N, C-alpha and C positions, 0 to 999 in steps of 0.2 A: 718165498718161504718154503722150506723143505720140511717134510714130515719126519718125525723121529723114528718112524717104523717103516720098513720097506713095504710098498704096496704095488700091486699089479692088477689091472682090471681083469675080471673073469666073470662074465654074466652067469656062467653055470653055477657059481657060488650062490648067487641070488635065486636062481631057478631051483636049485636043490633045497635052499632054505625054505622057499615058499611051499615046496612039496614035502617038507619035514623029513628030508633025507640027509644023511651024514655029509658034512662039508668041513672045511678047514677052520673057518672062523665065522662069527656073527657079522653079517654085512652091515655097512652103513647105508642109511636110506633117508633121502630128502627129495621133495619135489621142487622146492624153491629155496635157493640160497641167494639172497639179494646181492646185486652186483657190487655194492659197497663192501660186503664181506669178502666176496671173491677177489676184489681188487686188493684189499688189505692182505689177503692170504698170499697172492702172487707178487705183491709189491709193485704192481703197475695196473693201469686202468683195464677193467673188463667191462664191455658193453654188449648190448643186444646184437649190434652189428658185427662184433668181433667174435665170430663163432670159434675160431682157432683158440682164442684165449679161454673161452668157456670150456672147451674140451680139455685144455691143459689144466684148468682148475679141477674139474671133476675127476680127472685122472690122478693128479698129484695128491688130492685130498683123500683118495682111497675108495672112491665109488666105482662100481662096476658098469656104470651106464651114465648117459647124460639125458636129462629130461628136456623134451622139446614140446611145444604147444601146438595143437591142431584143433581149432574150433572157432566158433563165432565170438568167444569172449575169453580173454586170458584170465588166469587166476589173479586175484588181487583187485585193486581199485580200477574203476573204469577211467580211461584216459582219452584224450583227444585223438591219440594215434590208434586206439582200439578199432578193430574191424567193425564192431557193432556201432561204435560212435560215428565212424565215417558214413556208414549206411544210414543211420538215423538222421544225420545232418543233411544228407542228400535228399532224403524223403521230405524233411521239413521245408527245405529250400524249394522243393518242387511245389509245395503248397503256398509258397510265398512268405514263409515265416522267417523271422530274424533269428539267426543262430549265433549271433555274436556273443550272447550270454551263454556260458557253458551249461547252465542249468536247463536250457531249452532242449538239449540233446542228451544230457548225462542221465542215464537210467537210475543212478543213485538218487536223483532228485525228481525227475519228471518221467513218468511212464508214457509209453506211446500208444499202446493198444488199449483203448478205453471201451471200445464197442466193436461191432461187426464191421462198420465202415472203416475204422482204422485198421482192423485186421486185413481187410481187402486192400487197403492203401499201402500197407507195409511192403517194402521191396524185397520179397523173399528170395527172388532169383539173385539179386545182388548180394544178399546176405550169405548165400550159398557159395560164393566165390572165396572159399577159405584158402589162405596162403600156406602152402606147405613147402616152400622153397628151401627152408632151413633143413628139412629132412633129407633133401637131395644133396645140399651143400655139405652136410656134415659127414657123409659117408667116407670120402677120402681122408678125412681128418682123424677118424677113429683109430686108436691103437688096437692091436690084436687083443681079442677078448672083450672089448667094450661094445656095448649095444646102446640102443635108444629106447627109453621109456617114453611113449607118446602120452602127453597129458591132454586128454580129450575134452571136448566142450561140455559145458553144463547143460542139463536138460531141465530139471526142476527150477534151479535158481534163475536161469535166463528167462524161462517162461513167466515166472511171477514178476521178474524185474520189467519185462516188456509191458506187463499189464498193471504193475503196481501191486504190492502184496495184498492190500485190502481189497482192491477190485478183483484180483485173482481169486482170493479166498471166497468172496461173495459169489463170484461166477461159478465156482465149483458146485454151489447149491442152487443159485438162481438162474444161471445160464451155463450149465455144464457143457453144452455143445461148443460154445465159444472157448471155454478153458481147454477142453480136450483138443480143439483144432489148433490152438496156439502151441500146446505141448507137442502135438503131432508134427507140426511144421518145424519146430525147433529140433525135435528128435531126428526127423528125417535129414535135416541139414547136417547134424552132427554125425549121423550114420554114414552119409555120403563121404564126409571127410575121413571117417574111420576106414571105410573101404579103400580109400586112396592110400592111406598110410600102411594098411595091412599088406599092401602089394609090395612094400619095400623090405628087403631082407634084413636091413640094419635095425628094424623095429622088432624088439623081442617081447615087449609088454605094453599094455595100455592102462593108464590110470585115469578114471573119471574123477573130476574134482567137482563135487556138488554137495554143498552142506544141506543136510536134511533134518538136522536136529539142533536144539538148544541144549544147555546143560541139564534142563529138566526133562527132555525127551523130544520126540519128533515135532517139527515145526507145524505140520498139519497132521491130522489123524493118520495112524498107520493104515486104516482102511482106505483112505483117499490116496495115499502113496502107493498102496498095492494096486489100486484100480488105474491110476493115471500115469504113474512114474516108473514103478519097478518093472512092468512088462517091457518097457523100452530098454532098460538095463539088462534084462534077460537076453534081448537081441544082441546087445553089445558083447556080453559074455559069450554067447554062442558063436558069434563071428570071430571073436578072439580065439576061442578054443579050436574052432574048425580050421583055423590057419596056424595052429601050433603056438599061439601067444598066450601069455598070462594076462589076467584081468584083475586090476586093483581098483579100490575106491578110496578117495579122500572125502571124509565128512567129519566136521566138528560135531560136538555135542554127544548126548547120551543116546546111543543107538540100540540099547538093550531090547527094546520092543520090536526091532526090525532085524535082529541078528540072524534068526532062523530063516527069514525071508531072503536076506542077502546071500547067505550060504546056499540056500536052495536055488537061487537063480544062477549060481555058478561063480560067485566071487572067490578069488584065490587069496587075496590079502586085503586087510583094512588098515588105513592110515588116517589120522595119527594117534588114535586112542587118546583123545583129549584128557589130560590128567585132571582138569578141573571138572570133568563130567563122568569119567569112567575109571574104575579101579582095574588097571591092566592085569594084575595078578588074578582077580576074579574072572576077567574076560578070558584069560588064558585057561583057567580051570574049567570054565563052562564050554568054551568053543575052540580052544586051542588045538584040539585033535582034528578039526575040520577047516581051520582058517589060520593063515599066517597073519602076524601082527607087526606093524611098523610104528616106530616113534615113541612118544610118551615123555620125553625130557621137557620139563616145564619151561615155557618161554621166559617167565619171570626169573627163573634160575639163571638162564642164559644172559639176562639183562643185568640183574643186580646181585646174583650169588657170587660166592668166592670160587676160585678154581678148585679148592678142596671140596666144597659142597657139590660142585658139578661132578667131580670124579667119584665122590661117594654115591651120588644118585645113579650114575652110569653103572658102577659096580653092583649096586643093589639090583638094577634091572637085569644085568647079566646073570646074576645069581638066581633071581626069582622067576625070570621069564624065558631066558635063553635055553635052559636045558630041554633037550628033546627036539630042538630046532624050531622052525616056524616063528622066528623073531628077527627083525632088523632094527638096529639102534638108530635113533634120530630124534629130532625135536618133536614137541607136541603140536606142531602146526607147520612152521617153516622157520628158516633162519633169517630174521629181519635185520634191517640196517642198523637198528639200535641194540642188537646183541653185542656183547663184548667179545672181541676176537679171541682173547685168551680163554674165555669160557667155551666158545665154539671149538677151539683147539683142544681144550680139556675133554670135551665130550667125545670127539672123534678119536683122539689119541688114547684115551682110556679104553675105548672099545677095541682099538687095534692091539693094545697091550694085553688086555685081560679077556678079550672075547674069543680066544682060541679054544676049539673043542679038543 
């Protein structure tokens, strides 16, 4: 499938948008477009292994970058192929456990670190062996102007998943040393991977994917996030900026109580401004002079809305949020396999048609 509007990747467009500087048009922004949608768009299969096809999709669809993952846990569901899953299976088998049942190693069902003994047992060294081969492999495939946005590993989410949320929350009060040690080990591994990818010239930005909020507000108290989690993200931001890279964050939910903290630690852009939790017009009014915003097109609209409804919503966002820069159009989370291709097309083509400055 070809786009109705000419596109050419230029990461400077995204960089200038983030810095609220003049540019030619509102950029498109997504961190994840499911391979089913990419395949429908190109008219042939796109897979994780076929990096050339992925680059072709992100280029032809009008993006200025390709997102690649570097961390202990990929965004989305935990699978048997996930690095963290392989690590946990090996640790359990070392204890003599039966891992034939997926629930035995899948962190979505069964936490691993329940106490200090399990913390010591966890194979941290093996977990630190983060695979970044795709970052090297993609370099000769990138067209002129296109860069990589590195999707870095979770710190808050992976920490509580390793412990189980209830156990993690209780430990923050009853055994804060254990909770802090888990967070520290996870953060150090993610930072090691970050340092490796920041050494690569094709990487122009880093986006941490770490949900810190529900639609009603932060998942744990802002005070606890400030004490245990946000200092690590300050380190991420500092390392990105010292190497000339941009730093983004993806988090669902209502982050209003944390916005000043996130801006203060050095965040350049926030994604996806969940439309079920935050009013993007109000967010732009309150923080848009200090922070770039990405996303906000409702997933339900992409699933069940009409093409005209999608086009209307995108034009509203362009009119209400894009003036003055600091906005990139995209979904309110990611583009799932169950989105209608024609609605995804309507979102991006409306932005390309009407998003010119």
